[in-house]
C-alpha positions in Angstrom: 35.0 -23.7 -120.0 38.0 -22.4 -118.2 36.7 -22.5 -114.0 33.8 -23.2 -112.1 33.4 -22.3 -108.6 30.3 -23.0 -106.5 29.6 -20.7 -103.6 26.8 -21.1 -101.0 25.5 -18.0 -99.6 23.4 -17.9 -96.4 20.2 -16.1 -98.0 18.7 -19.3 -99.6 20.5 -19.7 -102.8 23.6 -21.8 -104.0 25.7 -19.4 -106.7 27.8 -21.3 -110.0 30.5 -19.2 -110.8 31.7 -19.7 -114.5 34.7 -18.7 -116.3 33.8 -19.0 -120.2 36.1 -17.8 -123.2 35.0 -17.0 -126.7 34.3 -14.7 -129.5 30.7 -14.1 -128.3 29.3 -13.9 -125.1 25.8 -16.7 -124.1 22.9 -14.7 -124.4 20.7 -14.7 -120.9 17.9 -16.7 -122.3 21.8 -19.4 -123.5 22.4 -18.7 -119.4 19.2 -19.3 -118.4 18.6 -21.9 -120.7 21.3 -23.8 -119.0 21.1 -23.2 -115.5 17.6 -24.8 -115.6 19.5 -28.2 -116.7 21.6 -28.1 -113.4 20.8 -30.3 -111.3 18.6 -29.8 -108.0 21.1 -29.3 -105.0 21.9 -31.5 -102.5 20.6 -29.5 -99.6 16.9 -28.5 -101.7 18.6 -24.9 -102.2 17.8 -22.3 -105.6 20.9 -22.8 -108.2 21.8 -19.7 -110.0 24.3 -20.3 -112.6 26.2 -16.8 -113.3 28.8 -16.4 -115.9 32.0 -14.7 -116.4 32.6 -14.4 -120.0 36.2 -13.5 -121.2 36.7 -12.4 -124.8 39.2 -13.7 -127.3 39.8 -13.1 -131.0 42.0 -15.6 -132.5 44.8 -13.5 -134.4 47.6 -14.4 -137.7 50.0 -12.0 -139.2 47.3 -11.1 -141.3 45.0 -9.7 -138.7 41.3 -11.4 -137.5 40.3 -14.6 -138.2 36.3 -15.4 -138.4 37.6 -18.6 -138.9 40.0 -20.8 -137.0 40.3 -23.7 -138.9 41.4 -26.8 -135.9 38.4 -26.4 -135.2 36.1 -25.7 -138.3 34.5 -23.4 -136.5 33.5 -20.1 -137.0 34.1 -17.3 -135.2 
């Protein structure tokens, strides 16, 4: 996660905007699952999670990599 911003809007919602970088965007179901785990806001308004996804690709001299050796994760 790169950044998080909290916005209160007049229509009875609190919007949490998160910027996430990675090789694959989260699905709508994953965003819904994360949103369901957020705590209730102190003002009792609905909390809505919005993800801004920034695609990243790891590239070395041989081209794009499908595995990041440092972290041991498959992209």
